[in-house]
NUKEDO-281392 format. One line per field, with one value per residue: x, z, y of N, C-alpha, C in turn; residue in one letter; residue number from 1. Coordinates in steps of 0.1 Angstrom, whole numbers. Layout:
BEGIN
n.px <- [X|...]
n.pz <- [Z|...]
n.py <- [Y|...]
ca.px <- [X|...]
ca.pz <- [Z|...]
ca.py <- [Y|...]
c.px <- [X|...]
c.pz <- [Z|...]
c.py <- [Y|...]
residuo <- [a|...]
num <- [NUM|...]
***
This chain:
BEGIN
n.px <- [434|429|414|399|389|374|352|340|319|315|317|319|333|356|367|360|336|325|320|287|274|264|230|212|186|173|147|126|105|73|53|58|54|27|14|22|9|-17|-20|-14|-34|-57|-53|-54|-81|-94|-85|-95|-123|-128|-110|-79|-67|-73|-50|-29|-31|-26|0|13|8|23|39|69|84|96|117|132|139|157|180|209|217|193|181|198|194|167|170|187|169|149|162|167|140|133|150|137|112|120|129|106|91|108|108|82|83|99|83|61|73|82|58|49|65|92|127|145|173|189|188|186|190|192|226|233|236|220|227|217|230|235|249|265|270|285|269|280|271|250|224|229|221|194|176|166|166|153|164|155|147|128|116|100|84|59|30|43|40|18|28|51|39|27|50|61|41|37|55|49|23|28|40|20|-1|10|15|-12|-23|-8|-16|-43|-44|-52|-33|-11|6|38|63|82|68|49|65|74|50|44|66|62|37|42|63|51|29|42|61|45|43|49|80|115|151|185|196|178|145|110|85|60|67|76|52|36|51|49|22|16|38|50|74|94|88|94|121|130|125|141|166|168|170|195|213|211|221|247|256|254|275|278|296|299|298|283|257|222|214|188|178|196|189|163|168|181|164|151|156|159|156|166|175|178|189|217|226|216|229|255|259|254|276|298|293|297|323|339|335|349|337|342|332|304|307|319|299|279|291|294|268|263|280|268|244|253|249|226|234|247|274|295|291|295|323|333|325|342|366|362|361|387|400|389|397|425|429|414|411|436|447|464|469|444|433|448|439|413|420|433|411|397|386|408|405|384|351|347|373|405|401|417|442|434|428|454|468|457|467|495|496|487|509|528|541|543|551|548|521|511|519|503|478|478|477|451|437|441|428|402|398|392|366|334|310|301|292|297|325|333|324|340|366|367|369|393|411|409|420|446|455|456|476|498|500|507|532|546|543|526|490|472|452]
n.pz <- [-1124|-1090|-1064|-1046|-1060|-1079|-1065|-1059|-1044|-1056|-1086|-1110|-1102|-1094|-1117|-1126|-1141|-1171|-1177|-1181|-1214|-1229|-1227|-1252|-1255|-1233|-1211|-1224|-1232|-1232|-1225|-1236|-1263|-1264|-1255|-1276|-1298|-1290|-1289|-1315|-1328|-1318|-1329|-1356|-1359|-1353|-1373|-1396|-1391|-1386|-1401|-1408|-1382|-1382|-1376|-1380|-1407|-1417|-1409|-1425|-1450|-1452|-1468|-1482|-1500|-1498|-1481|-1495|-1516|-1504|-1502|-1490|-1467|-1456|-1449|-1430|-1410|-1403|-1394|-1371|-1356|-1352|-1336|-1314|-1305|-1299|-1277|-1261|-1257|-1243|-1220|-1210|-1203|-1183|-1164|-1157|-1142|-1121|-1109|-1102|-1084|-1064|-1054|-1044|-1022|-1026|-1028|-1049|-1069|-1093|-1129|-1162|-1196|-1227|-1235|-1213|-1178|-1148|-1116|-1082|-1060|-1080|-1103|-1133|-1157|-1182|-1198|-1208|-1214|-1226|-1250|-1251|-1268|-1270|-1249|-1214|-1178|-1145|-1112|-1079|-1044|-1019|-991|-970|-955|-956|-974|-998|-1023|-1036|-1037|-1052|-1076|-1084|-1088|-1110|-1131|-1136|-1155|-1182|-1182|-1182|-1207|-1226|-1219|-1224|-1252|-1261|-1254|-1270|-1295|-1295|-1293|-1310|-1333|-1361|-1372|-1379|-1395|-1376|-1352|-1354|-1353|-1327|-1313|-1320|-1310|-1282|-1278|-1287|-1271|-1246|-1246|-1256|-1236|-1217|-1223|-1211|-1210|-1211|-1212|-1211|-1201|-1194|-1181|-1188|-1181|-1180|-1173|-1147|-1135|-1137|-1121|-1095|-1090|-1092|-1083|-1055|-1039|-1058|-1062|-1037|-1037|-1057|-1046|-1023|-1035|-1049|-1027|-1015|-1036|-1037|-1011|-1012|-1032|-1017|-1000|-982|-969|-981|-961|-942|-949|-944|-932|-935|-957|-977|-975|-985|-1011|-1022|-1021|-1042|-1070|-1104|-1140|-1146|-1149|-1124|-1106|-1107|-1100|-1073|-1060|-1064|-1048|-1023|-1023|-1022|-997|-980|-987|-977|-951|-946|-946|-960|-971|-975|-992|-1015|-1023|-1030|-1051|-1069|-1076|-1089|-1111|-1123|-1132|-1150|-1177|-1181|-1177|-1185|-1209|-1197|-1170|-1169|-1174|-1152|-1132|-1139|-1132|-1105|-1097|-1102|-1083|-1059|-1059|-1057|-1034|-1013|-1014|-1019|-1044|-1068|-1092|-1103|-1104|-1123|-1146|-1148|-1153|-1178|-1194|-1196|-1217|-1239|-1240|-1217|-1210|-1187|-1175|-1164|-1152|-1156|-1145|-1118|-1113|-1117|-1096|-1074|-1078|-1076|-1049|-1036|-1041|-1025|-1035|-1029|-1037|-1065|-1066|-1055|-1075|-1097|-1086|-1084|-1111|-1116|-1100|-1114|-1137|-1128|-1119|-1143|-1149|-1161|-1147|-1117|-1093|-1095|-1098|-1073|-1054|-1062|-1058|-1030|-1023|-1035|-1020|-995|-1001|-1008|-983|-969|-983|-976|-949|-950|-960|-940|-935|-925|-925|-950|-949]
n.py <- [-817|-809|-830|-815|-793|-806|-815|-791|-766|-743|-743|-729|-705|-718|-728|-752|-756|-740|-704|-693|-686|-654|-647|-640|-617|-626|-632|-621|-638|-656|-639|-613|-618|-625|-602|-584|-596|-592|-564|-556|-570|-557|-531|-537|-546|-522|-505|-518|-515|-488|-473|-455|-433|-398|-382|-399|-405|-380|-377|-397|-387|-364|-337|-341|-328|-301|-306|-325|-309|-293|-307|-327|-313|-304|-328|-338|-319|-325|-351|-346|-330|-349|-367|-352|-346|-372|-377|-358|-370|-392|-379|-368|-391|-402|-381|-383|-406|-396|-376|-391|-409|-392|-383|-407|-411|-417|-413|-393|-402|-404|-397|-408|-397|-407|-404|-389|-386|-375|-366|-365|-340|-320|-331|-342|-368|-389|-416|-448|-473|-501|-492|-465|-444|-446|-449|-446|-440|-440|-436|-443|-445|-462|-443|-450|-479|-488|-499|-506|-519|-506|-480|-484|-492|-467|-452|-466|-467|-441|-431|-442|-431|-403|-400|-409|-391|-365|-368|-372|-347|-329|-339|-332|-305|-275|-267|-261|-289|-300|-321|-328|-324|-344|-366|-364|-367|-393|-407|-403|-415|-442|-448|-447|-465|-488|-493|-504|-530|-563|-570|-580|-577|-588|-565|-547|-539|-537|-512|-524|-550|-546|-536|-559|-576|-563|-565|-593|-608|-609|-614|-608|-582|-571|-577|-560|-534|-535|-538|-513|-496|-505|-499|-471|-464|-472|-454|-431|-432|-453|-481|-515|-535|-524|-524|-531|-563|-573|-561|-571|-597|-597|-588|-610|-630|-643|-663|-660|-657|-629|-594|-584|-603|-606|-581|-579|-601|-594|-572|-585|-602|-584|-572|-595|-602|-580|-583|-605|-629|-655|-679|-675|-653|-665|-682|-664|-650|-671|-675|-651|-655|-677|-667|-648|-647|-632|-606|-574|-568|-553|-558|-586|-587|-573|-591|-613|-602|-598|-625|-633|-617|-626|-653|-649|-632|-642|-670|-677|-686|-680|-691|-699|-674|-662|-676|-666|-640|-643|-649|-626|-598|-581|-554|-538|-528|-513|-495|-507|-531|-554|-546|-545|-572|-582|-570|-583|-608|-605|-597|-621|-636|-625|-603|-574|-548|-549|-554|-530|-513|-521|-516|-489|-483|-492|-474|-450|-455|-457|-431|-419|-426|-417|-415|-401|-412|-440|-438|-426|-446|-468|-458|-456|-483|-489|-472|-485|-510|-502|-493|-517|-530|-514|-519|-546|-544|-533|-506|-476|-473|-455|-425]
ca.px <- [428|429|401|391|382|364|340|338|305|315|324|323|344|369|371|356|326|327|311|276|274|254|217|207|172|168|137|114|95|60|44|60|48|12|10|24|-2|-30|-21|-15|-48|-67|-50|-59|-95|-98|-83|-105|-136|-129|-100|-68|-70|-69|-36|-19|-32|-19|14|17|6|31|46|83|91|105|129|139|146|168|192|214|217|180|178|206|187|155|175|191|157|142|170|164|127|134|155|127|102|125|130|92|88|116|103|70|87|104|72|53|81|82|44|47|74|105|137|151|187|195|180|194|183|203|240|235|231|220|227|214|220|237|261|262|280|282|267|287|267|241|213|234|215|180|168|168|161|153|168|150|145|117|119|90|83|44|23|54|35|10|37|59|30|26|63|64|31|37|63|40|11|33|42|7|-8|16|12|-26|-26|-3|-25|-56|-43|-55|-23|-6|16|47|69|89|58|42|75|74|38|45|76|56|26|48|71|42|22|52|67|36|44|58|92|128|163|196|201|167|131|100|76|50|71|76|39|31|58|44|9|15|49|53|88|102|86|102|135|134|125|153|178|169|175|209|221|211|229|261|258|255|288|278|304|290|296|273|243|213|213|175|177|203|181|152|173|186|154|145|165|152|164|163|186|180|195|231|228|214|239|268|259|256|290|307|291|303|337|345|334|357|328|346|323|292|311|321|286|272|298|291|254|265|286|259|234|259|244|216|239|253|288|304|290|302|337|335|324|354|376|358|365|402|404|385|406|438|430|407|414|451|449|468|469|431|431|455|431|403|426|435|398|391|389|420|400|372|342|351|387|414|398|429|451|428|431|468|472|454|476|508|494|487|523|537|548|535|555|542|507|508|520|490|466|479|472|437|431|442|417|389|396|387|352|326|300|308|288|306|339|335|323|352|378|367|374|408|418|409|430|459|459|459|489|508|502|515|546|552|541|514|479|469|439]
ca.pz <- [-1115|-1077|-1060|-1039|-1070|-1086|-1056|-1054|-1043|-1065|-1097|-1120|-1096|-1093|-1130|-1130|-1151|-1178|-1175|-1191|-1225|-1228|-1231|-1260|-1255|-1222|-1203|-1231|-1229|-1239|-1221|-1245|-1276|-1262|-1255|-1289|-1306|-1285|-1293|-1330|-1332|-1315|-1338|-1369|-1359|-1353|-1386|-1405|-1388|-1386|-1410|-1401|-1375|-1390|-1373|-1386|-1421|-1420|-1408|-1436|-1462|-1451|-1480|-1479|-1512|-1494|-1475|-1506|-1524|-1496|-1503|-1479|-1455|-1450|-1444|-1418|-1400|-1399|-1386|-1358|-1349|-1348|-1325|-1302|-1300|-1293|-1263|-1253|-1254|-1232|-1208|-1204|-1197|-1171|-1155|-1151|-1131|-1110|-1102|-1095|-1073|-1053|-1049|-1037|-1011|-1030|-1028|-1062|-1069|-1106|-1141|-1175|-1209|-1237|-1229|-1202|-1165|-1139|-1103|-1071|-1062|-1093|-1110|-1146|-1162|-1195|-1198|-1218|-1215|-1237|-1251|-1249|-1276|-1273|-1238|-1202|-1166|-1133|-1100|-1067|-1034|-1009|-977|-961|-957|-957|-987|-1008|-1036|-1041|-1040|-1063|-1088|-1088|-1094|-1123|-1141|-1139|-1167|-1194|-1182|-1187|-1222|-1233|-1216|-1232|-1266|-1264|-1253|-1282|-1306|-1294|-1294|-1324|-1340|-1373|-1368|-1390|-1395|-1363|-1342|-1355|-1348|-1313|-1308|-1322|-1300|-1269|-1277|-1289|-1259|-1235|-1248|-1258|-1223|-1209|-1227|-1201|-1216|-1205|-1218|-1202|-1195|-1190|-1179|-1192|-1170|-1179|-1165|-1133|-1130|-1135|-1109|-1083|-1088|-1091|-1078|-1043|-1035|-1068|-1060|-1025|-1040|-1064|-1037|-1015|-1044|-1051|-1014|-1014|-1045|-1032|-999|-1017|-1039|-1008|-992|-973|-973|-983|-949|-933|-954|-936|-935|-939|-971|-985|-975|-994|-1024|-1026|-1018|-1054|-1082|-1117|-1151|-1147|-1147|-1110|-1097|-1107|-1092|-1059|-1055|-1064|-1035|-1012|-1024|-1018|-983|-973|-989|-969|-937|-945|-946|-973|-976|-981|-1004|-1026|-1028|-1036|-1064|-1077|-1081|-1099|-1123|-1129|-1139|-1157|-1191|-1182|-1174|-1195|-1211|-1187|-1157|-1170|-1173|-1138|-1125|-1141|-1124|-1091|-1095|-1101|-1070|-1048|-1059|-1052|-1021|-1003|-1015|-1021|-1056|-1079|-1105|-1108|-1107|-1136|-1156|-1150|-1160|-1192|-1201|-1198|-1230|-1239|-1236|-1210|-1211|-1175|-1176|-1153|-1145|-1157|-1134|-1105|-1111|-1115|-1083|-1064|-1080|-1070|-1035|-1032|-1041|-1016|-1043|-1025|-1045|-1078|-1063|-1054|-1089|-1105|-1080|-1089|-1125|-1115|-1095|-1124|-1147|-1121|-1119|-1156|-1151|-1163|-1137|-1105|-1083|-1097|-1095|-1058|-1048|-1065|-1052|-1016|-1023|-1038|-1008|-984|-1005|-1007|-969|-965|-988|-969|-937|-953|-963|-928|-935|-919|-934|-954|-945]
ca.py <- [-808|-817|-835|-805|-785|-815|-816|-778|-761|-731|-749|-718|-697|-726|-731|-766|-754|-727|-693|-693|-677|-644|-652|-629|-615|-634|-625|-616|-648|-657|-627|-602|-622|-625|-588|-578|-601|-586|-550|-556|-574|-546|-521|-542|-545|-508|-499|-524|-510|-473|-467|-449|-421|-386|-377|-408|-403|-367|-380|-405|-379|-352|-333|-340|-322|-291|-312|-331|-299|-287|-315|-334|-305|-304|-341|-338|-311|-332|-362|-341|-326|-361|-373|-343|-348|-385|-375|-351|-379|-400|-371|-367|-404|-404|-371|-388|-415|-388|-370|-402|-414|-382|-383|-420|-412|-422|-402|-393|-404|-401|-399|-408|-395|-410|-406|-380|-389|-364|-372|-356|-329|-313|-337|-347|-377|-395|-430|-455|-487|-505|-483|-452|-433|-449|-451|-438|-447|-431|-443|-437|-456|-459|-438|-456|-493|-492|-499|-505|-523|-495|-468|-488|-491|-453|-449|-473|-464|-426|-428|-444|-422|-390|-401|-409|-379|-354|-371|-369|-333|-323|-343|-326|-290|-270|-259|-268|-298|-304|-335|-330|-325|-357|-376|-362|-373|-408|-412|-403|-426|-455|-451|-449|-478|-499|-497|-512|-544|-569|-577|-577|-583|-590|-553|-537|-545|-527|-508|-534|-562|-541|-536|-573|-581|-557|-570|-607|-615|-601|-615|-601|-567|-567|-577|-548|-523|-536|-535|-499|-490|-508|-491|-457|-463|-473|-442|-420|-433|-465|-492|-526|-543|-517|-525|-539|-577|-576|-556|-580|-610|-595|-587|-623|-641|-649|-666|-661|-653|-615|-585|-580|-612|-604|-569|-582|-610|-587|-564|-594|-607|-573|-571|-606|-601|-570|-588|-617|-641|-659|-690|-668|-644|-673|-687|-652|-648|-682|-672|-641|-661|-687|-660|-637|-646|-622|-593|-566|-572|-547|-565|-599|-585|-570|-604|-621|-595|-602|-639|-633|-610|-635|-665|-645|-625|-649|-684|-679|-694|-671|-699|-698|-660|-660|-681|-656|-628|-646|-650|-613|-592|-572|-540|-540|-516|-506|-495|-510|-544|-563|-542|-549|-586|-584|-565|-593|-620|-602|-597|-634|-642|-618|-593|-562|-537|-551|-553|-516|-507|-525|-510|-475|-483|-493|-462|-440|-459|-454|-416|-415|-430|-405|-415|-397|-421|-452|-434|-424|-459|-476|-452|-460|-497|-488|-466|-495|-520|-496|-493|-530|-534|-507|-526|-558|-540|-527|-492|-471|-472|-441|-420]
c.px <- [426|415|392|383|371|351|336|323|304|323|328|335|357|373|369|345|328|317|300|278|263|241|210|192|165|158|125|102|82|51|45|53|33|7|11|12|-15|-31|-22|-28|-58|-65|-56|-74|-100|-97|-93|-119|-138|-119|-89|-72|-66|-55|-26|-19|-25|-4|20|17|14|38|61|91|100|118|138|146|157|181|197|214|204|177|186|199|175|160|180|179|150|149|167|150|125|139|145|116|107|125|116|88|95|111|90|73|92|93|63|60|81|68|42|57|87|115|145|166|194|185|189|185|193|216|242|228|231|218|224|227|222|250|257|274|276|281|273|282|257|229|216|225|199|171|171|163|160|156|163|149|135|122|110|88|68|39|33|49|27|19|46|51|29|39|65|54|31|45|55|28|16|35|29|-1|-3|13|-2|-29|-21|-11|-38|-55|-45|-44|-17|6|25|53|75|79|51|52|75|62|39|55|70|46|32|56|62|35|31|58|58|36|53|69|104|139|173|200|190|154|121|92|65|54|72|62|33|38|52|30|8|26|55|68|97|100|94|117|139|134|138|166|179|175|190|218|222|221|244|265|260|267|288|288|296|288|286|259|235|212|198|172|184|195|170|156|177|176|149|156|156|161|161|176|189|188|210|234|227|225|253|270|261|270|299|306|299|318|344|343|342|349|330|337|310|296|313|308|278|278|295|277|255|270|276|248|240|255|233|221|245|268|297|303|296|317|341|335|336|366|374|363|380|406|401|394|420|438|424|410|428|454|452|468|455|428|437|446|419|408|428|422|392|395|401|417|386|364|344|366|394|411|409|439|446|431|445|473|469|463|490|507|494|500|533|545|541|538|548|527|503|509|507|478|466|474|456|430|431|430|404|387|391|372|343|315|305|304|297|320|342|334|335|364|378|372|389|416|419|420|444|464|463|473|500|510|510|530|553|550|528|502|476|455|434]
c.pz <- [-1102|-1073|-1053|-1049|-1077|-1078|-1051|-1054|-1051|-1078|-1108|-1115|-1096|-1106|-1134|-1141|-1158|-1174|-1185|-1202|-1223|-1234|-1239|-1259|-1243|-1215|-1210|-1230|-1236|-1237|-1231|-1258|-1275|-1263|-1269|-1298|-1303|-1290|-1308|-1334|-1330|-1325|-1352|-1370|-1360|-1367|-1397|-1403|-1391|-1396|-1401|-1394|-1384|-1388|-1379|-1401|-1425|-1419|-1420|-1449|-1461|-1464|-1477|-1490|-1508|-1488|-1485|-1514|-1517|-1497|-1490|-1466|-1448|-1443|-1431|-1407|-1394|-1390|-1372|-1350|-1344|-1336|-1312|-1296|-1294|-1279|-1255|-1249|-1242|-1219|-1201|-1197|-1183|-1160|-1149|-1140|-1119|-1102|-1095|-1083|-1061|-1046|-1040|-1025|-1014|-1030|-1041|-1061|-1082|-1117|-1153|-1187|-1219|-1230|-1217|-1189|-1156|-1125|-1092|-1063|-1076|-1100|-1123|-1151|-1175|-1194|-1210|-1221|-1227|-1238|-1249|-1256|-1277|-1261|-1226|-1190|-1155|-1121|-1087|-1057|-1024|-996|-967|-965|-958|-971|-999|-1022|-1043|-1045|-1051|-1076|-1093|-1094|-1108|-1134|-1145|-1152|-1180|-1194|-1187|-1202|-1230|-1231|-1224|-1247|-1270|-1264|-1266|-1294|-1307|-1296|-1309|-1330|-1352|-1369|-1380|-1387|-1381|-1352|-1342|-1350|-1333|-1307|-1309|-1312|-1286|-1268|-1278|-1276|-1247|-1235|-1249|-1245|-1214|-1212|-1216|-1207|-1209|-1214|-1207|-1195|-1191|-1189|-1181|-1180|-1169|-1171|-1150|-1127|-1127|-1122|-1096|-1080|-1085|-1085|-1066|-1039|-1045|-1066|-1048|-1028|-1048|-1055|-1028|-1023|-1046|-1039|-1013|-1023|-1041|-1021|-1003|-1024|-1029|-998|-983|-978|-973|-970|-939|-937|-946|-941|-940|-953|-981|-986|-985|-1008|-1030|-1024|-1030|-1064|-1094|-1128|-1154|-1145|-1132|-1102|-1096|-1098|-1077|-1053|-1055|-1052|-1023|-1012|-1018|-1002|-975|-975|-980|-954|-935|-942|-959|-979|-982|-993|-1016|-1032|-1035|-1050|-1073|-1084|-1092|-1112|-1130|-1137|-1148|-1172|-1192|-1179|-1186|-1197|-1201|-1174|-1158|-1168|-1159|-1129|-1126|-1133|-1109|-1088|-1094|-1087|-1059|-1047|-1053|-1038|-1010|-1003|-1017|-1033|-1067|-1092|-1111|-1112|-1120|-1148|-1158|-1157|-1175|-1200|-1203|-1211|-1228|-1235|-1230|-1211|-1199|-1174|-1163|-1147|-1146|-1146|-1120|-1102|-1109|-1102|-1072|-1066|-1074|-1055|-1030|-1032|-1032|-1023|-1041|-1034|-1059|-1077|-1062|-1067|-1097|-1099|-1083|-1103|-1125|-1110|-1105|-1134|-1140|-1121|-1132|-1158|-1152|-1152|-1123|-1093|-1083|-1094|-1080|-1051|-1049|-1058|-1037|-1014|-1025|-1026|-997|-988|-1004|-992|-964|-970|-981|-955|-939|-955|-951|-926|-927|-928|-937|-950|-955]
c.py <- [-816|-820|-825|-797|-793|-816|-802|-774|-748|-735|-739|-710|-705|-732|-746|-766|-741|-717|-694|-683|-666|-650|-641|-629|-622|-626|-620|-625|-648|-645|-616|-606|-621|-610|-581|-583|-594|-572|-548|-560|-564|-535|-525|-541|-531|-502|-504|-518|-495|-466|-461|-436|-409|-382|-386|-407|-390|-369|-387|-396|-366|-349|-331|-333|-311|-296|-318|-321|-292|-295|-322|-326|-305|-317|-343|-331|-318|-344|-358|-337|-338|-367|-365|-345|-362|-385|-368|-360|-388|-392|-369|-379|-405|-393|-375|-398|-407|-382|-380|-408|-405|-382|-396|-421|-418|-410|-403|-394|-399|-403|-399|-406|-396|-412|-398|-386|-377|-370|-361|-353|-322|-318|-343|-356|-382|-410|-437|-469|-489|-495|-469|-441|-436|-449|-442|-446|-436|-440|-436|-448|-452|-454|-443|-471|-497|-490|-498|-509|-512|-483|-472|-488|-476|-448|-454|-468|-449|-423|-430|-434|-408|-390|-400|-396|-367|-356|-368|-355|-326|-327|-335|-310|-285|-261|-268|-276|-302|-318|-337|-332|-338|-368|-376|-369|-388|-414|-413|-414|-440|-458|-454|-462|-489|-503|-504|-527|-551|-577|-573|-583|-585|-577|-543|-545|-534|-524|-518|-546|-558|-541|-550|-579|-576|-563|-585|-615|-607|-602|-608|-586|-563|-567|-564|-535|-523|-533|-520|-492|-492|-500|-477|-455|-463|-460|-430|-422|-445|-475|-505|-534|-536|-518|-534|-553|-580|-572|-566|-593|-609|-595|-600|-634|-648|-651|-668|-655|-638|-607|-582|-590|-610|-592|-572|-591|-604|-579|-573|-600|-597|-572|-583|-606|-592|-573|-600|-629|-648|-670|-684|-660|-653|-678|-676|-650|-659|-680|-662|-646|-670|-679|-648|-636|-636|-608|-587|-570|-566|-554|-578|-597|-581|-582|-613|-615|-598|-616|-640|-628|-620|-647|-661|-641|-634|-664|-688|-688|-685|-678|-698|-684|-657|-665|-672|-644|-631|-646|-636|-607|-583|-558|-542|-527|-507|-506|-500|-524|-554|-559|-546|-564|-589|-580|-576|-605|-617|-602|-612|-641|-635|-607|-580|-550|-537|-549|-538|-509|-509|-518|-495|-473|-483|-480|-451|-442|-455|-439|-411|-419|-417|-404|-412|-407|-434|-449|-433|-438|-467|-471|-455|-474|-497|-483|-477|-505|-515|-496|-506|-535|-527|-514|-539|-555|-534|-513|-489|-470|-457|-438|-410]
residuo <- [m|d|a|q|l|q|t|s|r|t|p|i|l|d|r|v|e|p|l|p|k|p|a|a|g|a|g|s|g|l|g|q|s|v|w|i|v|v|i|v|g|i|a|a|v|w|i|l|r|y|g|l|p|d|w|l|r|q|f|i|a|l|d|l|a|p|i|q|r|g|g|a|s|a|e|i|v|v|l|v|l|a|l|l|v|g|f|a|a|v|a|i|h|e|m|g|h|v|l|g|g|l|a|a|g|f|r|f|n|s|i|r|v|g|p|l|e|f|h|r|p|f|r|i|s|v|y|q|g|p|g|k|w|t|g|g|w|m|n|a|y|p|t|k|s|d|h|l|i|l|r|g|l|l|l|v|i|s|g|p|v|a|s|v|l|v|g|c|v|l|l|a|l|p|f|s|k|g|l|i|t|h|i|f|i|l|a|l|l|l|g|g|f|g|d|l|l|p|f|g|t|g|v|s|v|s|d|g|s|r|i|w|m|l|l|r|q|k|e|k|g|e|r|w|m|a|l|m|k|l|v|a|e|l|g|e|g|a|m|p|e|t|l|a|a|e|d|i|a|k|a|t|a|v|r|d|n|s|v|d|i|v|s|a|y|s|i|a|y|s|s|a|f|h|q|h|r|d|g|e|a|g|a|f|l|e|t|c|l|a|y|s|g|f|a|a|p|a|t|r|e|a|l|m|s|d|a|a|v|f|q|a|r|r|k|k|r|p|d|l|a|e|q|w|l|a|d|m|p|a|v|t|q|l|p|g|l|q|a|r|a|a|a|a|i|h|e|a|r|g|e|i|a|a|a|s|t|e|l|e|k|y|e|q|a|v|l|a|l|p|n|p|v|s|r|e|i|t|l|r|f|v|a|r|w|k|s|e|l|q|m|q|s|g|g|q|p|s|h]
num <- [1|2|3|4|5|6|7|8|9|10|11|12|13|14|15|16|17|18|19|20|21|22|23|24|25|26|27|28|29|30|31|32|33|34|35|36|37|38|39|40|41|42|43|44|45|46|47|48|49|50|51|52|53|54|55|56|57|58|59|60|61|62|63|64|65|66|67|68|69|70|71|72|73|74|75|76|77|78|79|80|81|82|83|84|85|86|87|88|89|90|91|92|93|94|95|96|97|98|99|100|101|102|103|104|105|106|107|108|109|110|111|112|113|114|115|116|117|118|119|120|121|122|123|124|125|126|127|128|129|130|131|132|133|134|135|136|137|138|139|140|141|142|143|144|145|146|147|148|149|150|151|152|153|154|155|156|157|158|159|160|161|162|163|164|165|166|167|168|169|170|171|172|173|174|175|176|177|178|179|180|181|182|183|184|185|186|187|188|189|190|191|192|193|194|195|196|197|198|199|200|201|202|203|204|205|206|207|208|209|210|211|212|213|214|215|216|217|218|219|220|221|222|223|224|225|226|227|228|229|230|231|232|233|234|235|236|237|238|239|240|241|242|243|244|245|246|247|248|249|250|251|252|253|254|255|256|257|258|259|260|261|262|263|264|265|266|267|268|269|270|271|272|273|274|275|276|277|278|279|280|281|282|283|284|285|286|287|288|289|290|291|292|293|294|295|296|297|298|299|300|301|302|303|304|305|306|307|308|309|310|311|312|313|314|315|316|317|318|319|320|321|322|323|324|325|326|327|328|329|330|331|332|333|334|335|336|337|338|339|340|341|342|343|344|345|346|347|348|349|350|351|352|353|354|355|356|357|358|359|360|361|362|363|364|365|366|367|368|369|370|371|372|373|374|375|376|377|378|379|380|381|382|383|384|385|386|387|388|389|390|391|392|393|394|395|396|397|398|399]
***
């Protein structure tokens, strides 16, 4: 390996150091364990002193004989109904975030319940990432810059409050409650109280962690707000080089073992890349790669493709780009990433026709993406790249 690479300031990008391995369960930390111990302890003391609550005793004592007599078909019906009420519990939680966000001056962007994503104004897509059948999220961004911490707290806490409030109301209403109703109440209460625990993984962060961050970690709170704004602007059609430098600076002001750092630095990398500020772009991408262990598998694969593209298109090192391409999985969670890397490698070698062919393959894969926002953002990048290739071949840029 040449001396230049051995003294590289971007050792992972330049293949001097290996890509970090996924950090399973990263971010949960001591705080999650402490909170779990505290809540379990309180529940144990309550049960020892007062016994089980009536509603929980009724739930445990439910007569399942009619279901058992119904055979397998009845069990399947119960499982399907339990899944549906689980989704309903998630929907109530996320709608709580939506209402709280609107009240706090946020602009709603999208909401996910299980595998379904709903985008403003009236678009639906299918989510294919981690937690497809078990969770949800809401995406919004602040429209005002004053009192961001207080307004962010209202946005975050409104989800757990909605879950607990609806669960308590259903519990208190004087009507006969069957198995499915009790499952619904449990899902609401456990979802509401459980999400107040301050924990996180490589792909998600609890509301409790966000609340703690907003109250005790100002810079991280500002980063999160800036990141939401940047993501929303990209979703509404902004090109990365037009994003406000101030928002990018806030989004990249903190380095920690969280899911936010890769998202923030990925946007910073894209902005610098499209402005041809190659030194900054390489440094931003290096940070993404260094913290990629805290990212979802699909994000890690996309970063590997980014590394191949950057080495080929900006550093003119198709040999290093080929090494990144060789390390990518045969089948990636986001389709077409290999074709994207291959297009960059052919371009770096002056093989414009072959690069155009690979880019067409990538475009066809992008057209199949179920998420309309991701699809539209990526297609804008592809159109720009195709235009650049046409200019290199002596043709006129497409519009």
